[in-house]
N, C-alpha and C positions, 0 to 999 in steps of 0.2 A: 488613695493609696495609704496603706498602713506601713508605717515605718517600723520595721522590726529591729530591735536592738539585740545584738548578740552580746551576751554577757561573756566576757573573757575571764578565764580562770587562770590564776597564777599569782606570783608575788611581784610586787613593785620593787624597783631598785632601792628605795628607801627601806623597805622591809628587810631586804637581803642585807643591806649595810648594818642595820640595827642588830640582826642576828649575828653577823660576823664580829661586831664590836663586843657583844655579850660573850661570845665564845672566846674571844681574845682576852677579855677580863678574867674569865674563868681559868683559862690556861695560865695566865700570869700569877694567879693565886695558887692553883693546884700543882702546876708544873714543878716548882722548886721542892715542894713536899714529896712528890713522887720520886724525884731525882735523889733526894736525901735517903729515901728508903732503898733505892737501888744501890747507892754507895754503902749503906749499912749492911746490905745483904752480901756484898762482896767482902767486906771486912769479916762478917760472920763466917763466910765460906773459907776464908784464909785461916781463921782460928780453928775451924773443924779439920781442915787439911793438916795443920800443924799438929793437932792432937792425934790424928791418924798416923802421921809420920813418927811422932814420939812413941806411940804404942808399938809400931813396927820396929823402931830402934830398940825398945825394951825387950821385945821378943827375940831380936837378933842377939842382944846381950845375954839373955837367958840361955840360948842354945850355943853360942860361940864362946861365951865367957868374957867378952869385952865388947865395947862399942866399935863401930867402924872408925878407922883412923881418919884424920883430916884428908889425906890423899885418896883414900877409898871413897869417902863421902857417902852420899845417899845412894849412889849407884850400887853399893854393897847390899842394898835391900832387894835388888832385883837380879843381880848377877853375882855369882860366887867370886869373891876376891881371890887373887892368886896369893899363895903363901900359906899363912898359918890358920886359915879358916876351915879346918878339917871337919868341924861339926856343923858347918853351914847347912841349913835344911830349908832354904828359901825356895822360891822368892817369898818375901815377907809383905809384899804389897799385892793387892788384887789385880792391878793392871801391870802391864809389862814396861811401863815407862814411869819415871818420876814425875809427879804432877807439877805443873807450874802454878804460881799463885793466880788469883782471879784477874790480875792485870797483865798476865803473860810473862812474868819474870820468874827466874829460878829462885827457889828457897835457898837461903844460905845456911850451911851446916858448919858449926864450929866444934871441934873436939881437940882438947878438952874445952868444956864450956866455961864461961866466966860466971854463970849463974846456976850451974848444975853440972851433971856429967857431960852434957852437950847443950848447945844452943841452936835453936832453929829460928830463923828470922825471915819475915817478908817486909820489904821496905815500903809497902803501901802503893798507892796509885802513882806517885811520882818516881818510884824506883830509887829514891835517895834516902840515906839514913836521916832519921828525925822526921819532923813534920807534924802537922795537926790535922784533925778531921780525917778525911779519906786518905790523906798523904801520910798519916801516922804509921809508925812501924808496928807490926804485929809479931809478937815474940812468944816463945814457948814457956817462959818462966813467969808469966803473969796470969 
C-alpha cells in the first residue's frame, strides 16, 4: 500500500500571529502620523473658510457701506437684514447656510473687532478659547 500524503495548503497559527504582530507594530508607528495630518487638514480647512467668510464680509462692506452689526452677524451674508441695508445685493456666500467649522461649531463673529474691522474665530477641536495643537483657536487676523 502506498501511503499518499496530502499536502495541506494554508497558514499556521504561528504565521498568522506573526503577521498580526507586524501589522500592529506598523499601525502603532504610522497611525499617529496619519491622525496628525487629519488634524492639520481640519485646521487648514478652518483657515480657508475664515478667509472665504472675510472676503464675503468685505464684499458686503463694499456694497452696503458697512460691515454687518454684531446682532446681524454672519447671517447678513445670506439673508438681507432688516433696516438700513438698502444696497444689499447678496447672498454673498455660495451656499444658503453659514458654514460650521470642521469640528461642527459655529464661527464667532465680532463687530467691531479687536484686531481689525471684524474678528472671525474658530475655537478649534475642543470648542473652547485657547488651546494648543488641534485645540488651538483659528482666527482671521493671523
